[in-house]
C-alpha positions as CSV (number, residue, x, y, z in Angstrom):
1,M,-13.8,-26.3,-27.0
2,K,-16.2,-24.7,-29.7
3,V,-15.9,-21.4,-31.0
4,D,-19.9,-21.7,-30.4
5,T,-20.3,-23.4,-27.2
6,F,-17.4,-20.7,-26.0
7,F,-20.0,-17.3,-26.9
8,Q,-22.8,-18.9,-24.6
9,N,-20.4,-19.3,-22.1
10,F,-19.1,-15.8,-22.5
11,E,-19.9,-14.2,-19.5
12,L,-19.3,-17.2,-16.7
13,L,-15.5,-16.4,-17.9
14,T,-15.4,-12.6,-16.8
15,D,-14.6,-13.1,-13.0
16,A,-11.1,-13.0,-13.6
17,P,-8.4,-10.1,-13.2
18,N,-8.8,-8.7,-16.6
19,A,-11.3,-10.9,-18.2
20,I,-12.9,-8.6,-20.8
21,G,-9.7,-7.3,-21.5
22,K,-8.6,-10.8,-22.6
23,L,-12.0,-11.5,-24.1
24,R,-11.4,-8.7,-26.4
25,E,-7.7,-10.3,-27.2
26,I,-9.6,-13.4,-28.0
27,I,-12.2,-12.2,-30.3
28,L,-9.2,-10.3,-32.5
29,Q,-7.4,-13.2,-32.3
30,L,-10.8,-15.4,-33.9
31,S,-11.4,-12.4,-36.3
32,V,-7.5,-13.3,-38.0
33,C,-7.4,-17.0,-37.4
34,G,-10.9,-17.2,-39.4
35,K,-12.3,-18.8,-36.5
36,L,-15.3,-16.1,-36.3
37,S,-17.4,-16.9,-38.5
38,Q,-18.1,-19.5,-41.3
39,Q,-17.0,-19.6,-44.2
40,A,-17.9,-19.2,-48.1
41,D,-17.4,-19.6,-51.0
42,D,-15.6,-16.7,-51.7
43,E,-12.8,-16.1,-54.5
44,C,-9.0,-16.5,-53.4
45,A,-7.7,-13.7,-51.3
46,S,-4.6,-14.1,-53.6
47,I,-6.6,-12.2,-56.0
48,L,-7.4,-9.3,-53.8
49,V,-3.4,-8.8,-53.2
50,S,-3.3,-8.7,-57.7
51,E,-5.8,-5.9,-57.5
52,A,-4.5,-3.6,-54.6
53,Q,-1.5,-4.0,-55.9
54,K,-2.2,-2.2,-59.0
55,T,-4.0,0.1,-57.5
56,L,-1.1,1.8,-55.6
57,A,1.1,1.0,-59.4
58,K,-1.6,3.6,-60.5
59,L,-1.3,6.0,-57.5
60,I,1.9,6.3,-57.9
61,D,2.4,6.5,-61.6
62,E,-0.2,8.9,-61.2
63,K,2.6,10.6,-59.2
64,K,-0.3,11.1,-56.1
65,Y,2.9,8.7,-53.8
66,R,5.7,7.9,-53.7
67,S,7.5,4.4,-55.1
68,F,7.7,2.0,-52.1
69,E,10.1,-1.0,-52.0
70,K,9.2,-4.0,-52.9
71,V,8.8,-6.5,-49.8
72,L,9.0,-10.0,-50.7
73,P,5.9,-12.6,-50.5
74,V,6.0,-14.7,-47.0
75,K,7.2,-18.3,-46.7
76,L,5.5,-21.0,-45.6
77,D,7.9,-21.0,-42.8
78,E,7.3,-18.0,-41.9
79,Q,3.5,-18.5,-41.4
80,P,2.9,-18.8,-37.6
81,Y,-0.5,-20.5,-37.9
82,K,-2.8,-22.4,-40.9
83,I,-5.6,-19.9,-42.0
84,P,-8.4,-20.9,-44.4
85,Q,-7.3,-22.2,-47.7
86,N,-8.9,-19.2,-49.6
87,W,-7.1,-17.0,-47.3
88,K,-3.4,-15.6,-48.1
89,W,-0.6,-14.6,-45.5
90,V,0.6,-11.3,-46.7
91,R,3.3,-8.5,-45.7
92,I,1.6,-5.2,-44.9
93,G,3.7,-3.6,-47.9
94,E,2.1,-5.9,-50.1
95,M,-1.1,-4.1,-49.9
96,A,-0.4,-0.9,-48.7
97,L,2.0,2.2,-48.6
98,V,3.7,3.4,-45.4
99,R,4.8,6.6,-45.6
100,G,6.1,8.6,-42.3
101,G,6.1,12.4,-41.1
102,K,8.1,15.2,-40.6
103,R,10.0,16.7,-38.1
104,L,9.2,20.5,-37.9
105,P,12.2,22.6,-39.7
106,Q,15.3,23.2,-36.6
107,G,13.8,26.8,-35.2
108,A,9.9,26.5,-36.0
109,S,8.1,27.0,-33.8
110,F,4.0,26.3,-32.8
111,A,1.8,29.2,-33.8
112,I,0.5,31.4,-30.7
113,I,-2.6,31.1,-32.1
114,T,-5.7,28.5,-34.1
115,T,-4.6,28.3,-37.4
116,P,-5.9,26.0,-39.8
117,Y,-2.9,24.1,-39.0
118,I,-3.2,21.5,-37.0
119,Y,1.0,19.3,-36.2
120,I,-1.0,15.9,-34.8
121,Q,1.7,14.2,-32.7
122,V,2.3,11.1,-31.0
123,T,0.3,12.6,-28.1
124,N,-3.0,12.9,-29.8
125,M,-3.1,9.5,-30.4
126,K,-5.4,7.8,-27.7
127,N,-8.1,4.6,-28.3
128,G,-7.8,3.5,-31.6
129,T,-8.4,7.5,-33.1
130,I,-6.6,10.7,-32.8
131,V,-8.4,13.0,-30.3
132,N,-8.8,16.8,-30.3
133,E,-7.0,17.5,-27.1
134,G,-4.0,20.2,-26.7
135,L,-4.1,19.5,-31.1
136,K,-0.8,21.8,-31.8
137,Y,-1.0,24.4,-34.4
138,I,1.5,25.8,-37.6
139,D,1.8,29.1,-38.6
140,E,1.1,28.7,-42.8
141,D,5.3,29.0,-43.8
142,V,5.8,25.6,-41.6
143,Y,2.7,24.6,-43.4
144,Q,4.6,24.9,-46.5
145,A,8.0,23.8,-45.5
146,I,6.2,20.1,-44.6
147,K,3.4,20.3,-46.5
148,N,3.9,16.4,-48.1
149,Y,3.8,14.9,-45.1
150,I,0.5,15.0,-43.9
151,I,-2.2,12.3,-43.4
152,E,-5.6,11.8,-44.0
153,K,-8.7,10.8,-43.2
154,E,-8.7,7.3,-45.1
155,D,-5.4,5.9,-43.5
156,L,-5.1,4.5,-40.6
157,Y,-2.3,5.8,-38.3
158,I,1.1,3.9,-36.1
159,S,3.4,5.3,-33.6
160,I,6.6,4.2,-34.5
161,A,8.2,6.0,-31.0
162,G,7.1,6.5,-27.5
163,T,4.2,4.2,-26.8
164,I,5.2,2.3,-30.4
165,G,3.0,0.2,-32.2
166,Q,-0.9,2.1,-31.7
167,V,-2.6,2.2,-34.6
168,G,-6.3,3.8,-35.3
169,E,-8.5,5.5,-37.6
170,V,-7.6,9.1,-38.9
171,P,-11.1,10.9,-38.5
172,D,-12.4,13.9,-40.8
173,F,-11.1,17.2,-38.8
174,C,-7.5,15.3,-39.5
175,H,-7.4,15.1,-42.8
176,Q,-4.5,16.6,-44.5
177,M,-3.1,17.5,-41.4
178,N,0.9,17.5,-40.7
179,L,2.4,14.1,-39.1
180,T,5.0,14.1,-36.6
181,E,7.8,12.2,-37.4
182,N,7.1,9.5,-33.8
183,A,4.3,8.3,-36.6
184,A,3.6,6.7,-40.0
185,R,0.7,6.3,-42.3
186,I,-0.6,3.7,-43.6
187,I,-2.3,4.4,-46.7
188,F,-4.3,1.3,-48.5
189,K,-7.4,1.1,-51.3
190,E,-8.4,-3.0,-51.8
191,L,-9.2,-4.1,-47.8
192,N,-11.7,-3.0,-45.5
193,K,-10.9,-0.5,-42.8
194,K,-12.3,-1.9,-39.4
195,Y,-10.8,-5.8,-40.5
196,F,-7.3,-4.2,-41.5
197,L,-7.6,-2.3,-38.2
198,T,-8.7,-5.5,-36.6
199,A,-5.8,-7.2,-38.0
200,L,-3.2,-4.4,-37.0
201,N,-4.1,-4.7,-33.2
202,S,-4.1,-8.6,-33.1
203,N,-1.3,-10.0,-31.0
204,I,0.1,-11.6,-33.6
205,V,0.6,-8.2,-35.8
206,Q,1.7,-6.4,-32.5
207,S,4.4,-9.0,-31.3
208,Q,6.1,-8.8,-34.9
209,F,6.4,-4.9,-34.1
210,K,7.5,-5.7,-30.3
211,E,10.7,-7.6,-32.3
212,K,10.8,-5.4,-35.0
213,T,11.7,-2.5,-32.6
214,N,15.2,-1.8,-32.2
215,Q,16.4,-1.7,-29.0
216,Q,18.4,1.1,-28.5
217,A,18.6,4.0,-26.0
218,Q,15.6,5.6,-27.6
219,P,13.5,3.2,-29.4
220,K,11.9,3.5,-32.8
221,L,10.3,1.1,-35.2
222,A,11.1,1.6,-38.8
223,L,8.9,2.0,-41.5
224,K,10.7,-0.7,-43.7
225,R,9.9,-3.2,-40.6
226,I,6.3,-2.3,-40.7
227,A,6.0,-3.0,-44.3
228,D,7.5,-6.9,-43.8
229,A,5.4,-7.1,-41.0
230,I,2.6,-10.4,-41.7
231,I,-0.5,-10.1,-41.8
232,P,-3.5,-12.9,-42.0
233,L,-5.6,-12.0,-45.7
234,P,-9.1,-13.5,-46.1
235,P,-11.2,-12.5,-49.1
236,L,-13.0,-9.0,-48.5
237,A,-16.7,-10.1,-48.5
238,E,-14.9,-12.3,-45.1
239,Q,-13.1,-9.3,-43.4
240,K,-17.4,-7.3,-43.9
241,R,-18.5,-10.8,-42.2
242,I,-15.2,-10.9,-39.9
243,V,-16.0,-6.6,-38.7
244,E,-19.8,-7.6,-38.1
245,K,-19.2,-10.3,-35.7
246,C,-16.5,-8.7,-34.7
247,D,-18.4,-5.6,-33.7
248,R,-21.5,-7.3,-32.2
249,L,-19.5,-9.0,-30.0
250,L,-16.9,-6.4,-28.9
251,S,-20.4,-4.5,-28.4
252,T,-21.4,-7.2,-25.6
253,C,-18.3,-6.9,-23.9
254,D,-18.6,-3.4,-23.6
255,E,-22.2,-3.7,-21.8
256,I,-20.1,-6.7,-19.9
257,E,-17.8,-4.4,-18.5
258,K,-20.2,-1.2,-18.0
259,R,-22.7,-4.1,-15.8
260,Q,-19.5,-4.9,-13.7
261,Q,-18.6,-1.9,-13.4
262,Q,-21.9,-0.7,-11.8
263,R,-22.3,-3.4,-9.8
264,Q,-19.1,-3.1,-8.3
265,E,-19.4,0.8,-7.6
266,S,-22.9,0.0,-6.5
267,I,-21.3,-3.1,-3.8
268,V,-18.7,-0.1,-2.9
269,R,-21.3,2.7,-2.4
270,M,-23.3,0.3,0.0
271,N,-20.4,-0.6,2.2
272,E,-19.2,3.4,2.6
273,S,-22.6,3.7,3.8
274,A,-22.6,0.3,6.2
275,I,-19.8,1.7,7.8
276,A,-20.5,5.2,8.2
277,Q,-23.8,4.5,9.9
278,L,-21.3,2.1,12.4
279,L,-18.9,4.4,12.9
280,S,-21.8,7.8,14.0
281,S,-24.0,5.4,15.9
282,Q,-24.4,7.8,19.2
283,N,-25.4,4.4,21.9
284,P,-25.1,0.5,21.5
285,D,-28.3,-0.4,20.8
286,E,-27.9,1.9,17.2
287,F,-24.7,0.2,17.0
288,R,-26.0,-3.1,17.4
289,Q,-28.5,-3.0,14.9
290,H,-25.7,-1.4,12.4
291,W,-23.9,-4.1,12.8
292,Q,-26.8,-6.5,12.3
293,R,-27.2,-4.9,9.3
294,I,-23.5,-5.6,7.9
295,C,-23.8,-9.1,9.4
296,N,-26.9,-10.1,7.1
297,N,-25.3,-8.9,3.7
298,F,-21.8,-9.8,4.7
299,D,-21.2,-12.3,1.4
300,L,-22.2,-9.2,-1.2
301,L,-20.4,-6.2,0.8
302,Y,-17.9,-8.1,1.1
303,S,-17.7,-10.0,-2.3
304,I,-15.2,-8.0,-4.3
305,P,-11.9,-7.2,-2.9
306,E,-12.0,-3.5,-3.2
307,T,-14.2,-3.4,0.4
308,I,-11.7,-5.4,2.9
309,P,-9.4,-2.5,2.8
310,K,-12.2,0.0,3.8
311,L,-13.3,-3.4,6.0
312,R,-10.0,-2.9,8.1
313,Q,-10.2,1.0,8.2
314,A,-13.4,0.7,9.9
315,I,-12.1,-2.8,12.5
316,L,-9.4,0.1,13.2
317,Q,-12.0,4.0,13.7
318,L,-14.4,1.5,15.6
319,A,-10.8,0.1,18.2
320,V,-10.1,4.2,18.4
321,Q,-13.7,5.2,19.3
322,G,-13.7,2.7,21.6
323,K,-17.0,0.2,20.1
324,L,-15.2,-2.2,19.4
325,V,-14.7,-4.6,22.9
326,P,-16.8,-3.4,26.1
327,Q,-15.0,-1.2,28.9
328,D,-15.1,-2.8,32.2
329,P,-15.3,0.0,34.8
330,I,-12.4,-2.3,37.6
331,D,-9.8,-1.3,34.9
332,E,-7.1,1.0,36.1
333,P,-7.9,4.3,33.7
334,A,-5.2,5.9,31.3
335,L,-4.9,8.4,32.9
336,T,-3.3,6.4,35.7
337,L,-0.8,5.0,33.1
338,L,-0.1,8.8,31.9
339,K,0.5,9.7,35.7
340,N,3.0,6.9,35.7
341,I,4.6,7.5,32.1
342,Q,5.4,11.2,33.4
343,C,6.6,10.0,36.6
344,E,9.5,7.7,34.9
345,K,10.1,10.5,32.0
346,E,11.4,13.0,35.2
347,Q,13.6,10.2,36.1
348,L,14.7,9.8,32.8
349,I,15.4,13.5,32.1
350,K,16.7,13.9,35.9
351,S,19.4,11.1,35.0
352,K,19.7,13.0,31.3
353,Q,19.1,9.7,29.7
354,I,16.3,11.3,27.8
355,K,16.2,15.2,26.8
356,Q,12.8,17.3,27.7
357,D,10.2,17.5,24.8
358,K,9.0,21.0,24.6
359,A,5.8,21.4,26.3
360,L,3.2,20.9,24.0
361,P,-0.6,22.3,24.6
362,K,-3.7,20.9,26.3
363,I,-6.3,18.2,24.5
364,E,-9.4,20.0,24.7
365,E,-12.5,18.0,24.4
366,D,-14.3,20.6,21.4
367,I,-11.1,19.9,19.2
368,V,-10.6,16.2,19.4
369,P,-13.2,14.7,15.9
370,F,-14.9,12.2,18.8
371,V,-16.0,11.0,22.2
372,I,-13.9,8.2,23.9
373,P,-15.1,6.3,26.6
374,K,-15.1,7.1,30.5
375,G,-11.1,5.7,31.5
376,W,-9.9,6.6,28.3
377,E,-7.5,9.6,27.8
378,W,-6.5,11.9,25.3
379,C,-3.0,12.5,24.6
380,Y,-0.1,12.8,22.4
381,V,2.3,10.2,20.7
382,S,5.5,11.9,22.4
383,D,3.5,11.4,25.5
384,I,4.0,7.8,25.9
385,S,7.2,7.8,24.4
386,T,10.7,7.6,25.7
387,K,12.7,8.7,22.4
388,I,11.3,10.0,18.8
389,T,13.6,10.3,16.0
390,D,14.8,9.3,12.6
391,G,17.2,7.1,11.1
392,E,21.0,8.1,9.8
393,H,21.2,11.8,8.1
394,L,24.5,11.2,6.2
395,T,25.0,8.8,3.6
396,P,26.3,5.6,5.8
397,Q,28.6,3.0,4.2
398,R,27.2,-0.5,2.4
399,A,28.1,-3.8,2.6
400,S,27.0,-7.0,0.7
401,S,25.8,-8.2,3.7
402,G,26.3,-7.3,7.6
403,Y,23.4,-5.5,9.9
404,Y,20.3,-4.1,8.4
405,L,20.3,-0.9,6.9
406,L,16.3,0.3,7.5
407,S,14.6,2.7,4.5
408,A,10.6,3.6,4.6
409,R,10.9,1.1,2.2
410,N,11.0,-1.7,4.4
411,V,8.6,-0.1,6.8
412,R,5.7,-2.0,5.5
413,D,2.0,-2.5,7.7
414,E,1.9,-6.3,7.4
415,G,6.4,-5.9,9.2
416,I,9.7,-5.0,8.6
417,A,10.5,-6.2,4.9
418,L,13.8,-7.9,4.1
419,D,13.4,-8.7,0.6
420,D,15.2,-5.5,-0.7
421,V,17.0,-4.3,2.3
422,D,20.9,-2.5,2.3
423,Y,23.8,-3.7,4.6
424,V,26.3,-2.2,6.4
425,P,29.0,-3.0,8.2
426,E,29.6,-3.4,12.4
427,N,32.0,-0.3,13.0
428,E,28.7,2.1,11.0
429,F,26.4,-0.2,12.7
430,L,27.5,0.5,15.8
431,R,28.0,4.3,15.1
432,I,24.3,4.5,14.2
433,R,22.9,2.6,17.2
434,K,24.5,4.8,19.6
435,R,21.6,7.5,18.1
436,C,18.7,5.7,17.2
437,D,18.3,1.6,18.2
438,P,15.1,0.2,17.1
439,N,14.6,-2.7,19.4
440,K,11.7,-5.4,19.8
441,G,7.9,-3.8,20.6
442,D,9.3,-0.5,19.1
443,I,7.7,1.6,16.2
444,L,8.7,2.4,13.1
445,I,7.1,4.6,10.7
446,S,7.9,5.9,6.9
447,C,8.2,9.7,6.4
448,S,9.5,10.4,3.4
449,G,7.2,9.7,0.0
450,S,4.7,7.1,0.6
451,V,3.8,8.4,4.1
452,G,2.3,6.8,7.3
453,R,3.3,3.3,7.0
454,V,4.0,1.3,10.5
455,A,6.0,-1.5,11.9
456,I,6.7,-3.0,14.6
457,V,10.0,-4.0,15.1
458,D,10.5,-7.9,15.5
459,R,14.3,-8.7,17.1
460,D,16.5,-6.8,19.1
461,K,19.8,-5.0,18.3
462,T,18.9,-6.3,15.1
463,Y,18.2,-3.5,12.6
464,V,19.9,0.4,12.0
465,M,17.7,3.3,9.7
466,V,18.6,6.1,7.4
467,R,16.6,9.4,7.8
468,S,13.4,8.3,5.9
469,A,12.8,5.9,8.5
470,A,11.6,7.4,12.4
471,L,11.3,5.3,15.5
472,V,8.8,5.7,18.1
473,K,10.0,4.1,21.4
474,P,6.7,3.5,23.4
475,F,6.9,2.6,27.0
476,Q,5.6,-0.6,27.1
477,D,4.6,-1.5,31.4
478,Y,2.2,1.1,30.2
479,V,1.3,1.1,26.1
480,I,0.7,-2.3,24.2
481,S,3.2,-2.0,21.0
482,E,0.4,-3.7,19.0
483,F,-2.3,-1.6,20.1
484,L,-0.3,2.4,19.3
485,A,0.3,0.2,15.8
486,Y,-3.0,0.1,15.3
487,T,-3.8,3.5,16.5
488,L,-1.1,5.0,13.7
489,R,-2.6,2.6,11.1
490,S,-6.0,4.2,11.5
491,L,-7.8,7.0,9.6
492,F,-8.1,9.2,12.4
493,V,-4.1,9.1,13.2
494,Q,-3.2,8.4,8.9
495,N,-5.7,11.2,8.2
496,Q,-3.3,13.3,10.6
497,I,-0.5,12.3,8.8
498,I,-1.1,13.1,5.4
499,E,-1.9,16.7,7.5
500,K,1.3,17.1,8.9
501,S,3.3,15.5,5.6
502,K,2.0,18.2,3.0
503,T,5.8,20.5,2.8
504,S,6.3,20.1,-1.0
505,A,6.6,18.4,-3.3
506,Q,6.7,14.7,-2.0
507,A,5.2,14.3,1.1
508,N,7.8,14.4,4.4
509,L,6.9,13.6,8.2
510,F,9.3,15.3,10.0
511,L,9.4,14.2,13.9
512,G,8.6,17.4,15.1
513,K,5.0,16.7,13.4
514,I,5.2,13.3,14.5
515,K,5.4,13.8,18.4
516,E,2.4,16.4,18.1
517,I,0.1,13.2,16.8
518,K,-3.2,13.3,18.6
519,I,-3.9,9.6,19.8
520,V,-6.5,8.0,22.5
521,L,-5.1,5.2,25.1
522,P,-7.5,3.2,27.2
523,P,-6.6,1.3,30.5
524,L,-3.9,-1.4,29.8
525,A,-6.2,-4.4,30.2
526,E,-8.7,-2.9,27.1
527,Q,-5.6,-2.0,25.2
528,K,-5.2,-5.9,25.4
529,R,-9.1,-7.0,24.7
530,I,-8.9,-4.6,21.7
531,V,-5.8,-5.9,20.3
532,E,-7.0,-9.3,20.7
533,K,-10.5,-8.1,18.4
534,C,-8.3,-6.9,16.3
535,D,-6.0,-9.5,15.6
536,R,-8.8,-12.0,15.2
537,L,-10.7,-9.6,12.6
538,M,-7.9,-9.0,10.5
539,S,-7.4,-12.6,10.4
540,L,-10.9,-12.7,8.7
541,C,-9.9,-10.0,6.4
542,D,-6.9,-11.5,5.6
543,T,-9.0,-15.1,4.7
544,L,-11.8,-12.5,3.0
545,E,-9.0,-11.6,0.7
546,A,-7.5,-15.2,0.0
547,R,-10.8,-16.9,-0.5
548,L,-11.4,-14.1,-3.5
549,K,-7.8,-13.7,-4.5
550,Q,-8.4,-18.3,-4.8
551,G,-11.8,-17.5,-6.3
552,R,-10.1,-15.1,-8.7
553,D,-7.0,-17.5,-9.6
554,S,-9.4,-20.2,-10.4
555,S,-11.1,-18.1,-13.1
556,E,-8.4,-16.9,-14.0
557,K,-7.2,-20.5,-14.9
558,L,-10.7,-21.1,-16.5
559,M,-10.1,-18.4,-18.7
560,E,-6.9,-19.4,-19.6
561,V,-8.1,-22.9,-20.4
562,A,-11.0,-22.0,-22.3
563,A,-8.6,-19.5,-24.4
564,K,-6.7,-21.8,-25.2
565,Q,-9.0,-24.7,-26.6
566,V,-11.1,-22.4,-28.4
567,L,-7.8,-21.0,-30.4
568,T,-6.3,-24.5,-31.2
569,V,-9.3,-26.0,-32.9
């Protein structure tokens, strides 16, 4: 693919993930390959190198800068690709001086009040410039001790510790300010600053910085390594043409990115509005009207992956509000289920198989968030469970294989994940299961860190747990496990979990709070209908996500092919 053809079809390639970022990389790479602009009969870049070295040597003779170490010319076998005939591969040290900053003297501290003397740190180096954000000031005596380690507005800076290789311009307000030891200044006189900055930020140079960084406990990029890095150098007139073309193309990238962001935000807002209207419907006719509006605009509302989770949450919220499937008046009411559960509980307590739960206050109608259909009941999670407990509190003995030991990280909404799981030997497994015995149909909840994920236990006598996961054993004759899991994942319950887990810097959901979670209980037959409908709609969401992913994958492959073609012309 020709470069002109690539840019004529620029916007067609922007559907891939991080497409704009990739396009910016390609522009920078084309800039330093000599493929971004038409070549002219310019004087050879070798002349520019000689002029630059004479200028730097004169400044050193005038004692304006310290002498610099000589670097060897770039050998033929070091050149990574072919460049135009009047360009030249050079080392940074052939064209510029690289000077480091200075650590504050031992015992020195930052000034309490604002002073004229700024100490520029790596944390101020962002987005290709030095930002006036949290700048540190120093007293005059400290300034005098380190004043020879300054940076000037004509320089470029490069970070050499922390996030290594960040290169940017020095704004006017930082002229002759002191520079941290974790950054360096690049002093140059015979180069177009914009081109030099473009070259230093290109993959060909950034990859060298990465390779040249030492791999010690605190990685750092030595100044000599920066000077040794090679860059492609065009004639000065060509540098100017490259910068002009590069600026236009990068500006186009910015415009495309802005349009994409605005479109995405618009779709998200429309989706949120449509779902809010659906959830707030006051009667069946109003519900059908809002649902039809979503159906009519379905391809638009769900054309980006960001709206699919909203659709999933809407489905679950409709389910717990009784709006997902029609009610059947002949269903046995949920109150009968609760009475049957209570009778069985009393028998289990009497036979000492379970303990008596602390009585919770009655759920009054004036404190519930929405009206439920006739035949449904409000209740607590503890009302429909034989046991609510967490995993082992002590540190279990681990094994390289054996029985699964689950923690919060293994509890996911998609199910129990065993890709990163611990094991315990049989004796530990049997000991822990005396207290915590998850079996098929039971519910697990992550209750530490990222709280609120819900999984259904898929096997009998297979798992034990640590305390970061909680176990809920529902009365499965009266509560369908899949319905309970969908309910616990609904926004209505997840909001309760968030509120109940605000205990410290790290969220923790304690057992007493799980017992107090309010839920809705429909008739058993309706639970089954809701699960069937939810399963179908969640499958639709899976299909939508897969289709969007496939589309983005195809766009990404197209981008890769186009990039390869345009860079290898």
